[in-house]
C-alpha positions as CSV (number, residue, x, y, z in Angstrom):
1,M,-26.8,-7.1,-1.8
2,A,-27.9,-8.4,-5.3
3,I,-24.6,-10.2,-6.2
4,R,-24.5,-12.0,-3.0
5,E,-28.0,-12.7,-3.0
6,E,-27.7,-15.0,-6.7
7,V,-24.1,-16.6,-5.7
8,F,-25.0,-17.6,-2.0
9,V,-28.3,-17.6,-2.1
10,R,-29.6,-19.1,-5.5
11,E,-26.3,-20.4,-6.9
12,Q,-25.0,-22.0,-3.6
13,Q,-28.5,-22.4,-2.1
14,V,-27.7,-20.8,1.5
15,P,-30.6,-19.5,3.3
16,P,-31.3,-16.1,3.2
17,E,-31.8,-15.5,7.1
18,L,-27.8,-16.3,6.9
19,E,-26.8,-14.5,3.9
20,K,-27.9,-10.8,5.5
21,D,-26.3,-10.5,9.2
22,A,-25.8,-8.1,11.4
23,E,-22.2,-6.8,10.9
24,D,-23.3,-5.7,7.3
25,D,-24.6,-2.1,9.1
26,S,-21.2,-2.3,10.3
27,A,-19.1,-3.2,7.4
28,I,-17.3,-1.5,4.5
29,H,-18.6,-3.0,1.6
30,F,-17.1,-2.9,-1.9
31,L,-18.4,-3.7,-5.7
32,A,-16.3,-4.7,-8.7
33,L,-17.7,-2.9,-11.9
34,V,-17.1,-4.1,-15.6
35,N,-18.1,-1.4,-17.9
36,G,-20.2,0.1,-14.9
37,Q,-21.9,-3.0,-13.9
38,A,-21.5,-4.6,-10.7
39,V,-21.0,-8.2,-10.8
40,G,-18.8,-8.6,-7.5
41,A,-19.0,-7.6,-4.2
42,A,-17.0,-8.4,-1.0
43,R,-17.3,-6.9,2.9
44,L,-14.8,-5.5,5.8
45,V,-15.6,-5.5,9.2
46,V,-13.2,-4.0,11.8
47,H,-12.6,-5.2,14.9
48,G,-9.4,-3.0,16.2
49,D,-6.3,-4.2,14.3
50,E,-7.8,-6.5,12.9
51,G,-10.4,-7.0,9.9
52,K,-12.7,-9.8,9.1
53,V,-13.4,-10.0,5.0
54,G,-16.6,-11.2,4.2
55,R,-19.4,-12.4,1.6
56,M,-16.6,-12.3,-1.4
57,S,-18.5,-13.4,-4.4
58,V,-18.3,-12.5,-8.4
59,L,-21.5,-13.3,-10.5
60,S,-20.8,-16.9,-12.3
61,P,-19.9,-15.8,-16.1
62,F,-17.3,-13.2,-14.8
63,R,-15.0,-15.6,-12.3
64,G,-11.9,-16.1,-13.8
65,R,-11.2,-12.9,-15.2
66,G,-9.4,-11.3,-12.4
67,I,-12.0,-9.7,-10.4
68,G,-12.0,-11.7,-7.3
69,S,-8.5,-10.8,-7.0
70,A,-8.8,-7.5,-8.0
71,L,-11.6,-7.0,-5.4
72,L,-9.7,-8.9,-3.0
73,R,-6.5,-6.4,-3.3
74,K,-8.4,-3.3,-2.7
75,V,-10.3,-4.6,0.6
76,E,-6.5,-5.4,1.3
77,A,-5.8,-1.4,0.1
78,A,-8.6,-0.2,2.1
79,A,-7.7,-2.0,5.5
80,R,-4.1,-0.7,5.3
81,E,-5.6,2.2,5.4
82,Q,-7.4,1.8,8.2
83,G,-4.3,0.7,10.2
84,L,-5.4,-3.4,10.1
85,V,-2.4,-5.7,10.7
86,R,-4.1,-8.7,9.8
87,L,-7.0,-10.0,7.9
88,R,-9.1,-13.7,8.7
89,L,-12.1,-14.7,6.7
90,H,-13.9,-18.1,6.3
91,A,-12.8,-19.7,2.3
92,Q,-15.3,-22.0,1.0
93,D,-13.1,-25.0,0.3
94,H,-13.4,-24.5,-3.6
95,A,-11.8,-20.9,-3.2
96,L,-9.4,-22.1,-0.7
97,K,-6.3,-22.4,-3.1
98,F,-7.4,-18.8,-4.5
99,Y,-6.8,-17.3,-1.4
100,Q,-3.7,-18.8,-0.9
101,R,-2.3,-17.9,-3.4
102,L,-3.0,-14.0,-2.7
103,G,-1.1,-15.1,0.4
104,Y,-3.7,-16.2,3.1
105,Q,-2.7,-18.9,5.5
106,V,-4.9,-21.7,7.0
107,T,-5.0,-21.3,10.8
108,G,-7.1,-24.3,11.4
109,E,-9.4,-27.4,10.8
110,A,-12.4,-27.1,8.0
111,F,-15.7,-26.1,9.5
112,L,-19.7,-25.9,8.0
113,E,-21.0,-23.2,7.5
114,A,-24.3,-22.7,6.0
115,G,-24.1,-26.3,5.0
116,I,-20.7,-25.8,3.3
117,V,-17.0,-26.6,4.0
118,H,-14.7,-23.7,5.5
119,F,-11.5,-23.0,6.3
120,P,-10.5,-20.5,8.8
121,V,-7.5,-18.2,6.9
122,E,-5.3,-15.0,7.5
123,K,-2.8,-13.0,6.0
124,L,-0.8,-10.6,7.6
125,L,-0.7,-6.9,5.7
126,Q,2.4,-5.3,7.9
127,G,2.1,-2.4,4.6
128,R,3.1,-5.1,2.1
129,D,0.8,-7.2,-0.6
């Protein structure tokens, strides 16, 4: 939770009560490590045969090194192991191209969440990257 607090609460000014929610209790949580140090985090919430990726975050000094991509690939691999066929997430506007490069497609209009512009995106898994 320290990574999420740093990225979302401190850096992006998301209210702490919005950053942690009830989905944390049922989610599968992921950490990205560099030399044993946790530098990235994500979660996967399973809903039937679909998953919702959330709280994707990488500490500022570690961005641009492929850590976020590697982390998301781990989430996708875990989703496949769970038998999921689709992943959905709310992509922040500044990260939209990151998700699109990894095969996610915009499925709706922009909206505000925690005061930040987001786009709904999804990726069909079907056993491929």
